[in-house]
MILOLO-359813 format. One line per field, with one value per residue (C-alpha): residue in three letters; z, y, x. Coordinates in steps of 0.001 Angstrom, whole numbers, plus 524288, in hexadecimal, padded with zeros to 5 digits. Last residue first. Example, Ala and Ser with C-alpha at 12.3 -4.5 7.8 and 13.67 -1.06 7.14 Angstrom:
<recs>
code = SER:ALA
zz = 81BE4:81E78
yy = 7FBDC:7EE6C
xx = 83566:8300C
</recs>
This chain:
<recs>
code = GLN:CYS:VAL:ASN:THR:LYS:LEU:GLU:VAL:PRO:VAL:THR:LYS:GLN:GLY:ASP:LYS:ILE:ALA:LEU:LEU:ASP:LYS:ASN:ASP:GLY:LEU:LEU:TYR:ALA:ASN:MET:PHE:ALA:VAL:VAL:ILE:GLY:GLY:VAL:PHE:ARG:ARG:MET:PRO:GLU:ARG:SER:LYS:GLY:ASN:LYS:CYS:LEU:CYS:TYR:THR:THR:LYS:GLY:ARG:LEU:GLY:GLU:THR:ASP:ASP:ASP:LEU:LEU:ASP:LEU:HIS:GLY:TYR:ASP:LYS:ALA:VAL:PHE:HIS:CYS:ALA:PRO:GLU:GLN:CYS:GLU:ASN:PHE:PHE:ASP:GLN:HIS:ASN:VAL:GLY:LYS:PRO:ALA:CYS:PRO:PRO:PHE:LEU:PRO:ASN:LYS:LYS:VAL:GLU:GLY:LEU:GLY:THR:GLY:ILE:VAL:MET:VAL:ALA:MET:ASP:LEU:ASP:PHE:SER:HIS:PRO:VAL:TYR:THR:LEU:VAL:PRO:PRO:PRO:THR:GLN:LYS:GLY:LYS:ASP:MET:GLY:ASP:VAL:PRO:ASP:LEU:GLY:ILE:LEU:ALA:SER:PHE:LYS:LEU:SER:THR:ALA:GLU:LYS:GLU:LEU:ALA:LEU:ALA:PHE:ALA:VAL:LYS:GLY:GLY:ARG:SER:HIS:GLY:ALA:LEU:GLY:LEU:LYS:ASN:ILE:ASN:PRO:GLN:VAL:HIS:PRO:PRO:LEU:LEU:TYR:HIS:LEU:GLY:LYS:SER:LEU:TRP:ASN:THR:ILE:ALA:ALA:THR:SER:GLN:ILE:GLU:ASP:THR:THR:ASP:PRO:GLY:ALA:LEU:ILE:TYR:LEU:GLN:PRO:ALA:ILE:VAL:ILE:PHE:GLY:HIS:SER:ALA:ILE:HIS:GLN:ILE:LEU:GLN:SER:TYR:PHE:SER:ASN:TYR:LEU:LEU:TYR:GLY:HIS:LEU:LEU:VAL:LEU:ILE:PRO:TYR:GLU:GLY:ALA:GLU:SER:PRO:ARG:ALA:ILE:LEU:LEU:PRO:LYS:PRO:PRO:PRO:VAL:ALA:LEU:THR:SER:LYS:THR:THR:CYS:SER:ARG:THR:GLU:VAL:THR:GLN:LEU:VAL:THR:LYS:TYR:ARG:GLY:ILE:ALA:PHE:VAL:ASN:THR:MET:SER:SER:THR:ALA:ALA:ASP:ALA:THR:ASN:ALA:ALA:THR:ALA:THR:THR:ALA:SER:SER:MET
zz = 82ECF:81F2E:816EF:8073C:80111:7F3A0:7EE4A:7DF99:7D9D1:7D7FB:7E4AD:7E46F:7F19E:7FB69:7FD57:80CB3:80ADD:800E5:806B8:813D4:80F21:80714:8134B:81BBC:81F5F:82BB7:823A0:825CB:8270B:81EFC:8149E:81472:812E4:80763:80036:80098:7FAB5:7F0EA:7EB4B:7EDDA:7E4FF:7DC55:7DA06:7D842:7CF31:7C6AC:7C6C6:7BA64:7B8B6:7C6E1:7C79D:7CB75:7D11D:7CAC0:7BC02:7BB6A:7C706:7C10E:7B575:7BF47:7C3F7:7B68F:7B4DC:7B684:7BE0F:7B614:7BAAF:7C992:7D3F9:7DC91:7D2D1:7DA76:7E197:7DAC7:7D75D:7D4B0:7E26F:7E7B4:7F75C:80286:80F7A:81A9D:82857:8354A:83AA5:83D73:83281:831F5:827B2:82016:81C57:819A6:80F48:80912:8069C:80BAB:80E88:8002A:7F6EE:7F374:7E654:7E0C9:7DFAC:7D140:7C72B:7C88D:7C361:7C9A9:7D367:7DE28:7E9B7:7E498:7DDDE:7E7AD:7EC27:7F963:80248:80F6F:817C2:82763:82F49:837DD:846AF:84016:84A3B:83E77:8449F:83E59:83B44:83D8D:8301D:834E0:8288A:82A73:826D5:82518:81CB2:810B7:81462:80FAB:81B81:81677:806F7:7FD88:80921:80D56:8034A:804C0:7FB10:7FCFA:80CD7:8129D:81F18:825F3:83043:82F78:83C41:8379B:84053:839C2:84051:8396C:83995:83D55:839D7:82F72:82C1D:828C0:82486:819B7:815FC:81360:809BC:803E3:802C6:7F8DA:7F94C:80677:80BF6:8162D:81D3E:823C9:827D5:8343A:8282E:8216D:8140E:813B1:804A0:80290:80554:7F9D4:7FF17:7FE29:80945:811CD:80FFA:81714:824C4:828AB:81CB5:82039:82AE4:82200:818F9:821D3:82652:8172B:81673:822C0:81EBB:8126D:8162F:81D23:81176:810E9:803A8:7FB1C:7F45C:7E8BC:7E680:7F574:7FC1E:7F105:7FA79:7F5BB:7FF03:7FC34:802BC:80224:7FE3D:7F455:7E984:7F11D:7F07C:7E2C1:7E1F0:7E71B:7DEB2:7D32B:7D79E:7DE00:7D2C9:7D57E:7E3BB:7DCF3:7DF0C:7E49B:7F017:7EE8F:7F26B:7FF8D:80191:80A64:80C9E:80F7B:81628:81093:81402:8097C:7FD19:7F069:7E77D:7EFF0:7F0D8:7ECC2:7F01F:7EA06:7F363:7F234:80167:80D9D:80883:8090A:813F4:80DFF:7FDDB:7F788:7F849:7F530:7EA32:7ECC6:7F49E:7F679:7FA75:7F76B:7EC6B:7ECD6:7E0E0:7E1C9:7DE75:7DE83:7E005:7DBCF:7E413:7E3AA:7E53A:7D8CE:7D91B:7E270:7EF2F:7E967:7F4CD:7FCB9:7FD97:7F3CF:7F9A5:80707:7FDC2:7F6AE:8041D:809FA:7FBC2:7FE3F:80C1B:8098F:7FE6F:80743:811C2:808BC:8026F:80FDC:815A4
yy = 7D2D5:7D7B2:7CAE2:7CB53:7C264:7BB6B:7C6B4:7C890:7D66F:7E2C6:7E01F:7E072:7E3B1:7DB05:7D27C:7D2C0:7D6BD:7E203:7E659:7E6A7:7F11C:7F712:7FA2F:7FD3E:80C01:81235:81B19:81452:806FA:803EA:80CEE:80C32:7FC2F:800E5:808F8:7FE51:7F4D6:7FCF5:800C6:7F455:7ECE8:7F91A:7F6FB:7E717:7E9CF:7F253:7EBED:7E1D4:7D293:7D19D:7D211:7C878:7D1DB:7D6AF:7D8D8:7E489:7E990:7EC58:7F6C4:7FF9D:7FE56:80103:80B90:80E80:8082C:805E6:8000A:804BC:7FBF7:7F3BC:7E559:7E640:7DB25:7D333:7CFB1:7C3ED:7C1A8:7CEA1:7CCF3:7D49F:7D3A8:7DE4C:7E0FE:7E3EA:7DDF4:7D867:7D735:7CC62:7C46A:7CF39:7D2A8:7C21E:7C211:7CF64:7CBC7:7C59E:7B6E9:7B615:7BF64:7CBA3:7D021:7C12B:7BE24:7C252:7BA77:7AE9A:7B7E0:7BEB8:7B756:7B7A4:7BC4A:7CA47:7C2EA:7BF73:7CDF6:7D3B9:7E016:7DEBF:7EACF:7EF3D:7F592:7FCF6:7FB80:7F23F:7E753:7DE05:7D0F9:7CAA4:7BEF2:7BDA7:7BCBB:7C9E3:7D12E:7DFC5:7DC23:7E87C:7E44D:7DE31:7D063:7C36D:7B8EC:7B930:7BB92:7C7E5:7D406:7D804:7D94E:7E1C1:7DEB6:7EA2A:7ED6A:7F5A7:7FBC7:804CC:80EAD:814A3:81DE3:829AC:82C38:82060:818E3:80F09:7FFAE:80204:7F7D7:7FE40:803B9:7F64F:7F3F9:7FE3C:7FA6F:7ED0B:7F14A:7FB69:7EEC3:7E97D:7F45C:7FC5A:8027A:80DC5:81490:820AA:825BD:83079:83641:83AC6:8411F:84DAA:85182:85EF7:865B8:860E5:85478:854FF:85E3E:8558A:848E2:8522D:8504B:8446F:83C98:83CF1:83471:82891:82E2A:82BB0:81D4B:81B90:81EF0:817AC:80AEA:80AAD:80CB2:8007F:7F8F4:7F0B5:7E949:7F530:7FFD4:8083A:812FE:81667:817D5:81E34:82205:81E6B:827CC:8252D:82F60:82906:82C6C:8201E:826A5:8252D:816CC:816F9:820B0:81864:80CF2:81508:81BDF:80E52:80BE1:81C51:8160D:80FD6:80428:7FD98:7F56D:7F857:80566:80B51:810BE:81BCC:81C79:828BD:82D3F:835F2:8460B:84BFF:8541A:84CA4:84937:83C29:83706:82FB5:83282:82DBD:83177:833EA:831FE:838C7:841DC:84F65:85960:8664E:86001:868A8:85B6E:8603E:8557A:8515A:8492C:8464B:84E6A:84558:842AA:84446:83DFE:84004:838C5:83E4F:837A7:838D7:833DE:82CBD:81DDD:81683:808C2:7FE5C:80536:804FC:80D34:803F8:80B63:8020E:7F6B6:7FA79:7FDD4:7F27D:7EA67:7F4C5:7F040:7E0D4:7E198:7E902:7E13A:7D448:7D8B2:7DADD:7CF97:7C9AE:7C0E9
xx = 7D8ED:7D917:7D985:7D7EE:7E3F5:7E4C6:7DB04:7D94C:7D9E4:7D30C:7CC3C:7BC3A:7B5BA:7AF49:7B933:7B93F:7C4E8:7C52E:7B658:7BD54:7C796:7BE2F:7B4DA:7C017:7C0AD:7C783:7CFB1:7DC0A:7DA9A:7CF22:7CF6B:7DE2F:7DB8C:7D324:7DB4C:7E8F3:7DCCB:7D921:7E761:7EAE8:7E45C:7E158:7EFFD:7ED01:7E302:7ED0B:7F9D9:7F5FA:7F662:7FECD:80D0C:816C1:821AF:83017:82B82:81E49:82599:83094:82CAC:8294B:8368D:83C07:833A7:82673:819FB:80E6A:804F5:805EE:80793:80092:80383:812F5:81260:80846:7FB61:7F236:7EF1A:7EC22:7F00B:7E906:7EACD:7E628:7E9C1:7E3EB:7E6F3:7F5C1:7FFFE:80C80:80579:80180:80EA5:811D4:807EA:80D56:81A54:825B0:82499:81EAC:82586:8206A:828F9:82910:83A83:83E91:8463C:83B28:82FC5:8256B:826EB:819A6:8181A:813B8:808C9:7FB7F:7FF23:7FF2C:7F96E:7FABD:7F13E:7F56E:7ED33:7F579:7FB0A:80707:80DAE:80E15:81109:804F7:80BFF:818E6:8212A:828EA:826BC:82D98:83C38:84364:84AEA:8462D:840DE:8466D:84447:83789:83770:83D55:83A15:82E62:82383:81666:80E52:80636:80855:7FE0C:7FDF5:7F3BA:7F3BC:801F3:805D1:80C73:81A14:82161:82AA6:832AA:83378:824AA:81DC7:8159F:8242D:82731:817CD:819E3:8289A:82626:81A4A:823B4:82B65:81F24:81605:81348:80679:805F4:7F9C8:7F7BD:7EA67:7F032:7F8D1:7EAD3:7F242:7E84A:7E81B:7DFF3:7EE0F:7F458:7FE4D:80C5A:80DA7:804CD:80DE5:81BC6:817AF:80E14:81307:8218F:82204:81CC0:82601:83148:82BF5:82B79:838E3:83DF2:83589:83C6F:84A6C:8496A:843C4:84FA1:8520F:85889:8511F:851C6:848DE:84329:8365C:82E6F:822E7:814DC:80AB1:7FD08:7F3F3:7E56D:7D940:7D3D2:7DBA8:7E843:7E611:7E5C8:7F048:7F91F:7F6DB:7F910:80570:809C4:81697:81983:81E68:82B15:82D8B:83AF4:8349A:82500:82075:81AF2:80DD7:80A66:7FBDA:7F499:7E6BE:7E18C:7DC18:7D2F4:7D5A7:7D51A:7DFFC:7E1CD:7F047:7FCA6:807E8:8151A:81FBE:83064:8348B:83775:82BF1:830FD:82A1C:82843:82B23:8329B:83C62:84B49:852E7:86022:861D1:85217:844FA:83AB8:83078:82436:81AFA:80A3A:800D7:7F174:7E42F:7D776:7CF69:7C29F:7CAB6:7D112:7C9CB:7CE4B:7C94E:7BCD2:7B703:7AC19:79E05:798AF:79CE5:79714:78B0B:78A6F:78A6E:77FA2:777F5:77A04:77691:76875:76593:767E5:761BA:754F6:755B3:753D8:75FA1
</recs>
């Protein structure tokens, strides 16, 4: 190959790299974080069409039409613990809706699946009342994500265990967990242990953590046990599907740096954690943006660059697969 050809190829590669967004950094949009309450037995909502559950919404402040991501919290966690993550995603041009599905819950996730379906059905009727006129939600470009037990709920809804009026185009499991162990799944079980058995009709991404299956101490089980964790969810996915595992990070390392209150403090005590939450949170925010860009907006440059090792990521990856 001539030096001129080599230089041309290098320039082309540099141009392609420079044209990619830095999805792991805060995006170009300023964001607004909005808390929305719903009616209760003792209070009446002033909203025209109140949501079925309280919401935390992160959205761009600039005018535009934006795709939507519904993000479900983990077991006994508050949606506010994800405020930094959802603002990262929103800063790249998405409306992120994080419902508070419950405050206390038992092992059965049926109510959470039904609540998520109700929130999904509400989007076309009530979301626009919560947004300023210059910010328009695009309900035809809709993604669903869930963390931990919320990941199980997201997969259950995508598998049509409850009907919805809107169709999801992308599904994301953030270190999803389906119970305590194989044979000890929480009802209704999602995993079947049949390879590629999930008939989802949408693109799927599963994010796992290397430390999720490691005990913090002998008194508590691991937060993402083998047999019911990210690997098992990915094994049942059909193409197109991606699987990324952050080697030295734990199950709760995608949460805010400061999670307040007793529950917030326990997020540092119950699970094996990495040295810092910030790198893992940036990775999760960035890979979610890249995946949503690819499968909701048709722009797969960043996702391909990450998969091919052409883009620097904030964490060391143990697994990096897209099929």
